Wavefront OBJ file of the C-alpha trace (Angstrom):
o trace
v 0.059 0.022 0.016
v 1.419 3.439 -0.935
v 2.080 5.834 1.761
v 2.573 9.500 1.152
v 4.569 11.826 3.430
v 3.038 15.260 3.902
v 5.433 18.063 5.189
v 4.616 21.303 6.720
v 6.194 23.826 9.084
v 4.203 24.260 12.418
v 3.752 27.422 14.386
v 7.129 26.868 16.255
v 8.949 26.537 13.027
v 9.462 22.796 13.226
v 9.171 20.632 10.144
v 6.289 18.078 10.731
v 5.605 14.973 8.728
v 2.417 13.315 8.583
v 1.705 9.921 6.624
v -1.411 9.124 4.650
v -2.723 6.152 2.823
v -5.514 5.449 0.441
v -8.026 3.087 1.838
v -11.363 1.417 0.833
v -14.071 3.226 2.973
v -17.241 1.833 1.493
v -18.369 -0.958 -0.987
v -21.657 -1.816 -2.646
v -23.062 -3.586 -5.593
v -25.717 -2.691 -8.034
v -27.364 -4.975 -10.691
v -25.933 -4.788 -14.228
v -29.158 -4.258 -16.395
v -28.441 -4.508 -20.087
v -26.406 -1.553 -21.556
v -28.145 0.954 -19.240
v -26.189 3.403 -17.137
v -25.444 1.567 -13.986
v -24.167 4.950 -12.578
v -27.799 6.119 -12.129
v -28.432 2.974 -10.096
v -25.313 3.844 -7.849
v -26.482 7.380 -7.072
v -28.788 6.550 -4.255
v -26.349 4.127 -2.293
v -23.521 6.746 -2.783
v -25.632 9.537 -1.561
v -26.875 7.448 1.394
v -23.260 6.614 2.415
v -22.095 10.206 1.828
v -24.883 11.510 4.260
v -24.300 8.787 6.838
v -22.047 9.451 9.907
v -19.077 7.535 8.461
v -19.512 9.243 4.965
v -19.667 12.692 6.499
v -16.648 11.930 8.689
v -14.676 10.607 5.750
v -15.726 13.669 3.532
v -14.498 16.061 6.121
v -11.154 14.379 6.968
v -9.967 12.968 3.684
v -6.731 14.577 2.340
v -8.305 14.914 -1.104
v -11.940 14.401 -2.076
v -12.737 10.754 -2.166
v -13.281 8.735 -5.297
v -15.277 5.740 -6.373
v -14.344 3.027 -8.787
v -16.700 0.792 -10.373
v -15.773 -2.929 -11.442
v -18.145 -5.355 -13.399
v -18.338 -8.793 -11.760
v -18.843 -11.026 -14.767
v -19.843 -13.872 -12.510
v -22.633 -12.285 -10.670
v -23.602 -9.651 -13.362
v -23.303 -6.823 -10.805
v -21.261 -3.653 -10.871
v -19.200 -3.466 -7.462
v -18.500 0.200 -6.353
v -15.477 0.817 -4.008
v -15.271 4.301 -2.559
v -11.466 5.095 -1.649
v -10.215 7.907 0.463
v -6.751 9.235 1.282
v -6.581 9.735 5.038
v -3.866 10.513 7.601
v -2.765 7.445 9.670
v -4.277 8.631 12.833
v -7.620 9.148 11.035
v -7.375 5.593 9.484
v -7.060 4.440 13.045
v -9.934 6.302 14.237
v -12.166 5.311 11.180
v -11.344 1.513 11.609
v -12.038 1.724 15.422
v -15.321 3.546 15.019
v -16.772 1.875 11.958
v -14.946 -1.435 11.802
v -13.378 -1.318 8.491
l 1 2 3 4 5 6 7 8 9 10 11 12 13 14 15 16 17 18 19 20 21 22 23 24 25 26 27 28 29 30 31 32 33 34 35 36 37 38 39 40 41 42 43 44 45 46 47 48 49 50 51 52 53 54 55 56 57 58 59 60 61 62 63 64 65 66 67 68 69 70 71 72 73 74 75 76 77 78 79 80 81 82 83 84 85 86 87 88 89 90 91 92 93 94 95 96 97 98 99 100 101
C-alpha cells in the first residue's frame, strides 16, 4: 500500500511530517441491467453513504476528495463500487475503530 509523506512547518518553525494512505471506506453492488447507465443506480447508495455518519466524517477528514471506482463482476452480473479515500494514519485508526473497516 502506497504511503505518502506530507510535510509542513508548524507554528514553532519545526518541520512536521504526516503519513497518509488510500483505503477503501465503502463498498456496494448494483445489478447490471443491459447496456443501461449503472451509474444512475449507484447514485442512491452513494448519496446514502455520503450522508451517513461515516460518510460525512470521511468527506471532512480526507486529504483529497474521495473517489469511487466501478468494477463489473462477470460471474454475478453486478457492478461493484468501491469508495476510496486518502486519510492520515491517525484518521485511519480512528475510522477503523469507530466503523470497523
